[in-house]
N, C-alpha and C positions, 0 to 999 in steps of 0.2 A: 878855052874850049878843047884844045888838043890835050891839055893836061887831064881833063875829066875823062876823055876817051881812053887815055892811057890807063887810068884807074879802073875803068870798066873792063878793059881787056884783061887786066891783072886779076880782077875778080872772077871772070869767066874761067881763067886758067886754074884758079884755086878750086872752083866748083868741080872741075873735072877730077881733081885729086880725091874727092870724097867717095869715089867708088871703092877705095881701099880703106874706108873708115872702120874703126873698131867699134862693134856693137855688142854689148853684153847685157843680158836680161838683169833687171833689178831683183834684189833679194831682200828678205826680211829676217830679222833675228828671232829664232824660236817661234815663228808664226804669230808674233805679238804685234805686228804692224808697227815695229819700231824702225824708223828710217835709218839707213846706214850710209856712210860715205861710199861712193863708187868710183873706182879708178880703172883705167885701161892699162894693163901691165906694160911697162916700158914706155909709157906715154906721160904727158904733162898735165892733161886735163883731170880735174877733180870736180864732181858734182855731188849734190845731196838731195835725196827724196824729200818731198814736202807733203805733210798732211794738214789740211785746213778745214775749218767749219764753214759751211755755206754762208756767204755774206760777209765773211771776214777777209783779212789781207794775207796773201801768200807772197813770200819773198823767195825768189829763185836766183841762183848764181852759178856762174862759170868761173872756176878758179884755175889758175895756171901755176904749176910749180916749175921753178927754174925758167922763168919767162925770158924770151929773147925778143920781146916786143912784137910778136906776131899778132895778126889781127884776130879778135874774138868776135864771134857772132852767135846770137841766140835765136832759135826758131821755135814756132809753136807746133802742136801735133800735126797740123796740116802742111808743115814744111814752109810756112810763111815766115819771113824774117821779121822778128820783133825788134831787135836792135842789132845794128852793125856798128861796132865800136860804140860811140855815144850818140849815134843817130838812130831815130825810130822811124822806119819806113811804114810800119803797120799803123793804120789809122784807128787805133783803139786807145783812147786816152786813159783807160784803166791801168795800162802799163806805164810805169814811171821809173826813170833811172834813179837808182839809189847810190851807186858807186861805179865809177869807171876808172880803170888804170890798166897798165900793161899786164897786170897779173890777175885782174878780176873784172867781171862784168856782173853787177848785181842789180836786179830789177824787181819792183814790187807790182803785184796785181791786186787791185782793190775790188771789193764786192764780187768775190769769187762765186761762180755758179757751177752746177754739175757739168755744163757744156765745156768748162775750162779744164776738166779732168783729162789726163793723158800724159804722153811722153813729150818732154821739151828737150830740144837738142842744143848742145853746145858744140860749136865748130871752131877749130883753131887752124889758122892758115899757116901751116908749116909744110915742110917737104920731107916725107909725105904728110898730107893734111891729117888732122885728128878730129874725131867726132865722138861725143859721148852724150848720154841722155840722163835726165832726171824725171821722176814721175810725180805728178801732182795728184793726190787723192783727196776728194772732197767728201766730207762728212755732212750728213743732213740730220739734225736732231728731230725727234718726234714732234709733229705739228700739234698733237693733242693727246692727252692722257685722261681717260675717264673710266669710271666704274659704273656698270649697270646691274641692277638686281632683278631677278626673275619676278619678285613681288616685294613691295615696300615693307610690309609687316609680316612677321613669322611667329607662329605659336611654338612655345617651348617643346622640344623633342622633334620638331620638323627639320627638314634639310633645306637649306637655302643655296641657290646658285648665283655666284657673282661672276661677271665678265669684265675683265680689264683690257682695254684696247689702246694700243699705241699706233698712231696713224703716220704714214708717209715718212719713214726714217730710212737712213742709209748709213751703215749697214743695218740689218734688222736688230731690233732691241731684244734684250733678255729681260723678261718680266719675273719678279719675285713677289711673294705674298708674305705678310707678317700680321700676326694678331698678338699684341703685346710684344714680348721678347721672343716669341716662338715663331719660327718660319714654317709656313704651310706650302704645300705643293699643288699646283694646278696643272691642267692639260693645255699645251700651247699649240696654236695653229698659226701658220705663217702664209701670207699671201703677197705675191709680188705683182706690181703694176709698173710697167716701164722699168725705171731704175730705182723705184721706191718699194719699201716693204711695210706692210701692215701686219702687226702681230696681236693676236688675241689669246688671253689666258683665261681658262674657265676653272673656277674654284667651287667645290661643293663642300658645305660646312653644316654639320648638325649643331643646332643652337640650344643653349641652356639659358635659364633665367639669369644666370650670372653674366651672360653675354650682352644683356640689354645695355645699350649706350656705349659698348666697347667699339673701338675703331679697328677696322680691317684695312691694312695699308697695301697698296699696289705700288711697287717701286721698280723703276726702270734702270737697268745698267746699259749705258751707251757711251762710247768714247767722246761724243759731242756734247754731252750734258753731265752735270753732277748733281746728285741729291734730288732727282726729279721723282716725285711721288704724288699720289692722291689717296684720299681716305674715304671710307664708307662706314658710317656709324650704324651698328645693328639695332633694329627695333624689334624687340622680342616681347610678346605677350605671354602671360603665365597666370595660372589660377592662384587664388589667395594663399598666403602664408598666415596661419592663425596660431596665436600663442596666448594662453591665459596667465595673467599675472595677478598675484595676491597682494593687494595694497595693505590689508589689515587682516587679522591682528598681527602685531609685531612679534609676539612670542611664537615659538615653534608649534605649540599645540592649540587647536581650536577647542574651547571649552564652552560649556553651557553659560549663557548670558553674555558671551563675547559678541563683538561686532564683526561682521565679515563683509569685505569689500573686494570684489573681483573686477579686473579690467581685461577686456578682450582686445588684444593688439592684432591688427590686421594690416597686411600689405599685399598688393597685387597689381597687375597691369592688364586691363584698365582697372582703375580704382574700384574696389568692391562696393556695391551699392546696397547689398542686403546682408545685414549682420543681425543675428538673433540668438537668444538663449533658450534652452529647454532642459528639462530634467529627464535623464535617461530612465526608461522603464517605470516612470511614475509621474504624477502631476506636479506641477510647480506649486510649492506652498504659497498660500494666499498672502502671507506677510513678507514674501520676497519682493523686492522692488527692482524692476529691470528698466534701465534707461539707456537706450542705444546699446553701446558696447560695455556698459557697466551693469553689474549685478550686486545688489546690496541686501544684507540681512541685518536687521537692527539688533536682535537678541537671539542668539542661537539656542536651539534645543535639540534633543536627540532625534526628534522626528524629521529634522532637516538632513539627516544622513542620506548620502546618495551621490550619484555622479551628475554633474552639471556640465552641459556641452554648449560651446559657442560655435555657431556655424556662420560662414561667410561665403558669398558667391559673386562671381562676375560672369561675363559672357564666355570665358574660357572654361570655367568649371567651379566646383564647390569643394571647400575644405572645412575641417572642424578640429577643435582641440577640447579635451575633457579635463575637468577638475573633480577629483573625488574628495568629498567632504566627510569627515568623521568627527563627531562632536564628543569630546571627553567630559567626564564629570568635572564640576567646578572644584577648585582646590579646597580641602577640608580645613575649617578654622578651629584650632585647638586653643584652650585657655593657656595663659602663660604658666610655665612650670613653677610649683611652690617649693620653698626651702624650709625644712624642719630644723629648728635650733634647740638644742638641749642645753639648759643652764643648770649647773650643779651648785646647790646652796649648802654650805657646810652646816652640820648639826650643832645647835647651841643649847646647853643645859641651863635652865633658868630656875632659880629657887623662888617659888611662889608661896611658901608656907606662911610667911608673915602677912600676906595680903589676901590670900584666897583660902576659903574654907574647903576641907576635903569633900569631894563629891560623894553623895549618899545614894546607893543603888536603889532604884525604884522611885525616887522622888524627882519630881521635875523641878522642885525648888526647895530651899531649906526652910525648917519650921521657925516660926517667930518666937515660940515660948515652950516651956516644959509641958504645959497642958496640951499644946498642939502635938508635941512629940509623943506623950502618953496616949493621946487619942489616936494618933497615927499608928502606934504600935499595936493598940488593941484592935483597931479596925483592920490592921494588916494581918492579925492572927486569924481573924474570922475568915 
């Protein structure tokens, strides 16, 4: 009993010395909240600031350089003793002894909350006594991150407003916007409630049809979280896109007698429900066959010349595409080219005196007798 009284008296004497304690404000490197070692010049105590996320574990320590076995004590921001040497008088089981020696008192604090934030004091029972502090900073990650749109569906060319809200964080978050690889910039508002911050960023965006289905990303920069983001997929309505495709003929020119097959290709949101064909500035020929988005002419003739238009519409608007038809003459069919061959036959002299009688002028045939000859001569003279 006497021994315990003596220890208590010694403790009281030591507490009186703390009037001369060395107190220096904590500092941070380059304002980046990087904890640095803190020491009191000419003294033995060394402490280190601690930054911890709410709900996690903080480890605080009092280190002694050139220890002479003096007593080390750790106090909370309310100046209540957490540990005196290896004894814990504070009835808070979240504080647990990690290491105790003549040169260090190291303590863990589990399930850290904002109420645990503040200065913790290390005291060393020397003559004169020494005191130094460390700061516990508690980070609170955003409780929720959400994007809200002014309206769910937007028509091409309109402006949409998106609001991204980060609730109940500490320190306040920094909100960034992205669409694809491009960063967009919104207007930020910050609201503080007690020790918490709610941050809202408003983004105005003019949409195009190419934006339909594209994700807009709201990303949070905060020291307590990594890669926290949420996405909003744009829903953009637009009038039809119309394109006329020629399925036939395969040759570059459309000629009389050819087959013509046209396809009206349509895309829109919502899906176009009304697709039709017409002939601009003239009636549609009776032999033209129209079936939905297809136009078919079995045998072209020059009376089919003209502009054919495909129209499509949805609840956003109407669009069209034109195809101008010009029918050319059919290809001319020519007979195959002829080749003239000249053959030279060499002249041959044939002696026919032995077999052929000499021709007699005026007779169609030779006389059979002298009487016939005389009669012929006489008749010839007449």
